[in-house]
C-alpha positions as CSV (number, residue, x, y, z in Angstrom):
1,M,27.5,36.6,38.9
2,V,24.5,33.8,39.4
3,N,24.5,30.6,40.4
4,D,22.0,27.4,40.4
5,M,20.9,28.3,43.9
6,D,20.8,31.5,43.4
7,I,18.5,31.1,40.2
8,D,16.4,29.3,42.0
9,A,16.0,32.3,44.8
10,Q,15.3,34.4,41.8
11,I,12.1,32.7,40.9
12,I,10.7,30.2,43.8
13,E,8.5,32.5,45.3
14,Y,6.6,33.4,41.3
15,I,6.7,29.4,41.0
16,N,5.0,29.1,44.5
17,Y,2.6,31.7,43.4
18,V,1.8,30.5,39.8
19,E,1.1,26.9,41.0
20,I,-0.8,27.6,44.5
21,E,-2.8,31.0,43.8
22,R,-3.1,30.2,40.6
23,G,-3.8,26.8,40.4
24,L,-1.9,26.5,37.0
25,S,-1.2,22.7,35.9
26,K,1.9,20.8,36.7
27,N,2.6,20.9,33.2
28,T,2.2,25.1,33.1
29,V,4.3,25.4,36.3
30,D,7.4,23.5,34.5
31,G,7.9,24.9,31.7
32,Y,7.6,28.5,33.7
33,Y,10.4,27.1,35.5
34,R,11.9,26.1,32.8
35,D,11.8,29.5,30.3
36,L,12.7,31.5,33.8
37,A,15.9,29.2,34.9
38,A,17.4,29.3,31.6
39,F,16.8,33.1,30.8
40,F,18.4,33.7,34.4
41,E,21.7,31.6,33.3
42,Y,21.5,33.5,30.2
43,V,21.6,37.1,32.2
44,K,23.9,35.9,35.3
45,K,22.0,39.0,37.2
46,T,19.8,39.5,40.0
47,Y,16.4,40.4,39.1
48,K,16.8,43.8,40.6
49,K,19.2,44.5,37.7
50,I,17.6,43.2,34.5
51,E,17.1,45.7,31.6
52,K,15.4,46.0,28.2
53,K,18.0,45.1,26.9
54,D,19.0,41.9,28.5
55,I,15.5,40.4,27.8
56,T,16.0,41.6,24.4
57,N,19.1,39.6,23.8
58,Y,18.2,36.7,25.1
59,I,15.3,36.8,22.5
60,M,18.3,37.2,19.7
61,Y,20.2,34.5,21.6
62,I,17.5,31.6,22.0
63,S,15.8,33.1,18.2
64,K,18.9,31.3,16.3
65,D,17.9,27.5,17.1
66,K,14.2,28.0,18.1
67,N,11.3,28.2,16.4
68,S,9.0,30.9,16.7
69,K,6.0,29.5,19.2
70,T,9.0,28.1,21.5
71,V,10.4,32.1,21.9
72,N,7.0,33.6,22.2
73,R,6.8,30.9,25.2
74,H,9.7,32.2,26.6
75,I,8.9,35.8,26.2
76,V,5.4,35.1,27.9
77,S,7.1,33.3,30.9
78,I,10.0,36.3,31.5
79,R,6.6,39.1,31.0
80,N,4.6,37.3,33.2
81,Y,7.6,36.9,36.1
82,F,8.3,40.5,35.9
83,K,4.8,41.5,35.9
84,Y,4.6,39.8,38.8
85,L,7.1,41.5,40.9
86,S,6.0,44.9,39.5
87,R,2.7,44.6,40.8
88,N,4.1,43.5,44.4
89,G,6.7,45.9,44.5
90,L,9.9,44.6,44.0
91,I,10.9,46.4,41.5
92,S,10.4,50.3,40.3
93,D,10.6,49.8,36.5
94,N,9.7,47.0,34.2
95,P,12.3,45.8,31.9
96,C,9.2,44.2,29.4
97,D,7.0,46.6,29.0
98,D,7.3,47.5,25.7
99,I,8.7,44.1,24.9
100,V,6.7,41.8,22.5
101,G,6.3,38.5,20.8
102,L,7.1,37.4,17.5
103,K,4.8,37.5,14.5
104,M,3.9,33.8,14.3
105,P,2.9,32.4,11.0
106,K,-0.6,31.2,10.4
107,T,-1.0,27.5,11.1
108,V,-3.6,24.9,10.3
109,P,-3.3,22.3,12.9
110,H,-2.6,18.7,11.5
111,V,-6.0,16.7,11.0
112,L,-7.3,13.0,10.0
113,N,-10.3,12.5,7.1
114,E,-13.2,10.6,8.6
115,D,-12.0,7.7,6.9
116,E,-8.5,8.1,8.3
117,I,-9.2,8.7,11.6
118,N,-11.4,5.4,10.9
119,K,-7.7,3.0,9.9
120,L,-6.6,4.2,13.1
121,L,-9.1,3.5,15.4
122,D,-9.3,-0.2,13.9
123,I,-7.0,-1.8,16.3
124,K,-6.8,-5.5,16.4
125,C,-6.4,-6.1,20.0
126,E,-4.2,-9.0,21.1
127,N,-2.8,-8.1,23.9
128,A,-3.0,-5.6,27.4
129,L,-1.2,-2.4,25.2
130,D,-3.3,-3.1,21.9
131,Y,-6.4,-2.9,24.5
132,R,-4.9,0.1,26.2
133,N,-3.9,2.2,23.1
134,K,-7.7,1.4,21.7
135,A,-9.0,2.8,24.8
136,M,-6.9,5.5,24.4
137,F,-7.4,6.8,20.8
138,E,-11.4,6.3,21.5
139,L,-11.4,8.3,24.6
140,M,-9.9,10.7,22.9
141,Y,-11.6,10.7,19.3
142,S,-14.6,11.0,21.8
143,S,-14.0,13.6,23.7
144,G,-11.4,15.7,22.0
145,L,-9.3,16.1,25.2
146,R,-5.8,17.1,24.8
147,V,-3.3,15.2,25.4
148,S,-1.9,16.4,28.7
149,E,-5.8,15.7,30.0
150,L,-5.7,12.1,28.5
151,L,-2.2,11.3,30.7
152,S,-3.4,12.7,33.5
153,L,-6.5,11.1,33.5
154,E,-7.6,8.9,36.6
155,V,-9.9,5.3,36.9
156,N,-12.1,7.8,39.0
157,D,-12.4,10.3,36.4
158,I,-15.0,8.0,34.2
159,D,-17.9,7.6,34.2
160,F,-19.7,5.0,32.9
161,E,-23.3,5.1,34.2
162,M,-23.2,9.0,32.8
163,N,-21.5,7.8,29.9
164,A,-18.9,10.6,30.2
165,V,-15.2,11.8,31.0
166,R,-14.0,14.6,34.1
167,C,-11.0,16.2,33.0
168,F,-9.1,19.4,34.4
169,G,-8.4,21.8,31.6
170,K,-6.0,25.0,31.8
171,G,-6.1,26.7,34.7
172,S,-7.3,23.0,36.2
173,K,-10.6,24.0,35.4
174,E,-13.3,20.9,35.5
175,R,-15.1,19.7,32.8
176,I,-17.1,17.2,31.7
177,V,-17.7,15.7,28.1
178,P,-19.5,13.1,27.0
179,L,-18.3,9.6,25.9
180,D,-19.5,8.0,22.6
181,D,-20.6,3.8,23.0
182,I,-17.8,2.7,21.4
183,A,-15.3,4.7,23.7
184,T,-17.1,3.1,27.0
185,I,-17.1,-0.2,25.7
186,A,-13.5,0.2,24.9
187,L,-12.6,1.3,28.0
188,K,-14.6,-1.1,30.0
189,N,-12.7,-3.9,28.1
190,Y,-9.3,-2.3,29.3
191,I,-10.7,-0.8,33.0
192,N,-11.6,-4.1,34.0
193,V,-9.3,-6.3,32.0
194,Y,-5.9,-5.6,30.7
195,R,-5.7,-2.6,33.0
196,N,-4.3,-4.9,36.0
197,T,-2.0,-6.3,33.3
198,L,-0.1,-3.7,33.0
199,L,-0.3,-2.0,36.3
200,K,1.8,-5.3,37.3
201,N,0.9,-5.5,41.0
202,K,2.0,-1.5,41.9
203,S,-0.6,0.9,43.5
204,S,-1.6,4.2,40.7
205,N,-4.5,6.1,39.7
206,L,-4.0,6.8,36.6
207,L,-5.6,5.6,34.3
208,F,-3.6,5.1,31.3
209,L,0.2,3.0,32.2
210,N,3.0,2.6,30.1
211,A,4.2,-1.3,29.2
212,H,6.0,-1.1,33.1
213,G,3.3,0.4,35.0
214,N,3.7,4.1,35.7
215,S,2.2,6.8,34.1
216,L,2.4,7.3,30.2
217,S,4.3,10.0,28.7
218,R,3.3,12.5,26.0
219,Q,6.5,11.2,24.3
220,G,5.6,7.9,24.7
221,F,1.9,8.8,23.3
222,F,3.2,10.3,20.6
223,K,5.5,7.5,19.3
224,I,2.3,5.1,19.9
225,L,-0.1,6.9,17.8
226,K,2.9,7.8,14.9
227,E,3.2,4.1,15.0
228,I,-0.2,3.0,14.5
229,A,-0.6,5.6,11.9
230,L,2.6,3.5,9.9
231,E,1.2,0.5,10.5
232,K,-2.5,1.8,9.0
233,G,-1.2,3.8,6.1
234,I,-1.4,7.1,7.1
235,N,1.3,9.0,5.7
236,K,0.0,12.7,6.9
237,E,2.2,14.9,9.4
238,L,0.9,14.7,13.0
239,S,1.5,16.0,16.1
240,P,0.2,14.6,19.7
241,H,-3.5,16.7,19.2
242,T,-4.1,15.2,15.5
243,I,-6.8,13.2,17.3
244,R,-8.0,15.8,19.0
245,H,-7.9,18.4,15.7
246,S,-10.0,15.6,13.8
247,F,-12.6,15.6,16.5
248,A,-13.1,19.5,16.7
249,T,-12.9,19.4,11.9
250,H,-15.5,16.6,12.1
251,L,-18.4,17.7,14.8
252,I,-18.0,21.1,12.4
253,N,-18.0,19.5,9.2
254,H,-21.2,17.8,10.9
255,G,-23.1,21.2,11.8
256,A,-22.3,21.1,14.9
257,D,-22.1,25.1,16.7
258,L,-19.1,26.8,17.3
259,R,-19.9,27.7,20.9
260,S,-20.4,23.8,21.7
261,V,-17.3,23.0,20.4
262,Q,-15.3,25.6,22.3
263,T,-16.7,24.1,25.5
264,L,-16.2,20.5,24.8
265,L,-12.4,21.3,23.9
266,G,-12.2,23.9,26.8
267,H,-11.4,26.8,24.9
268,E,-11.4,29.8,27.0
269,N,-11.8,32.2,24.0
270,I,-14.0,31.3,20.9
271,K,-11.6,32.2,18.5
272,T,-8.9,29.6,19.4
273,T,-12.1,26.8,18.1
274,Q,-13.0,29.4,14.9
275,I,-9.6,27.7,13.5
276,Y,-11.8,24.9,12.7
277,T,-14.4,26.2,10.4
278,H,-11.0,27.0,8.2
279,I,-10.2,23.7,7.7
280,S,-14.1,22.9,7.6
281,N,-14.3,24.9,4.4
282,N,-11.7,23.5,3.0
283,Y,-13.5,20.7,3.4
284,V,-16.8,21.7,1.9
285,K,-14.7,23.2,-0.9
286,E,-12.9,19.7,-1.6
287,K,-16.2,18.2,-1.4
288,Y,-17.7,20.2,-3.7
289,N,-14.6,19.9,-6.5
290,E,-14.8,15.8,-5.9
291,T,-18.7,16.2,-6.4
292,H,-20.3,18.3,-8.5
293,P,-20.8,18.0,-12.4
294,R,-18.8,21.1,-13.7
295,S,-16.9,21.9,-10.9
296,K,-14.0,19.8,-12.9
297,K,-14.2,21.3,-16.2
298,M,-13.7,25.4,-14.5
């Protein structure tokens, strides 16, 4: 039987490895820990006694109430863990050798059109939270940052002289992304006046704070996004990355090349960026159908 303390003993060296030696982000490391802890809680065995059937049974078990994306994340966590054990000579046979992920349905990111984005960004600022939300959304649409990157920004990451933002993406890789003038003005208003109101005499370097002067969570950000979208009459399905997806799609719609968009988004593989060309193609077809004199007669 494996208890909670034993579970930590099974995975702590690996967690230290991915955090320190591989330099993965806190969110990724925390995700690995949760996934592996859940796995060991289920199998109730030490890693040396794990067999392939234990892993396949676990996959079947979590597939009952989790979507394919979540199941695949668990599979990746387990597979990477056993690869680490095998590479370091801690196990002789890797039980994950033939374990593959579930087939994922092709999904298209949730995107707002330019009119909807303009509505979303048109925030009437009456208090500190309004100025924060305005700065947050303008920054995200100007730069295409991931939510995790946005919420981990510090004040010094904004360079007003260069009109740019420095962020650390997946694998703690640094990139510099330019900012447009509207985002820069919104950030100056927030930082110079209203951020201190939210800070409430606390000490924090984080750029975006919640109403209590603490860090703003991903869930908090998404709640704000949904509430403002509802106020603006935007009834589309949203995700925390809707503004990021819209940023990329609008760039491609206006002629940006795929490599530039890949660099701005911080994608390692250009195939990840190519999804936005599909959205852009749909946009072109839609505009054709709306405007070509013969398109409605077909």
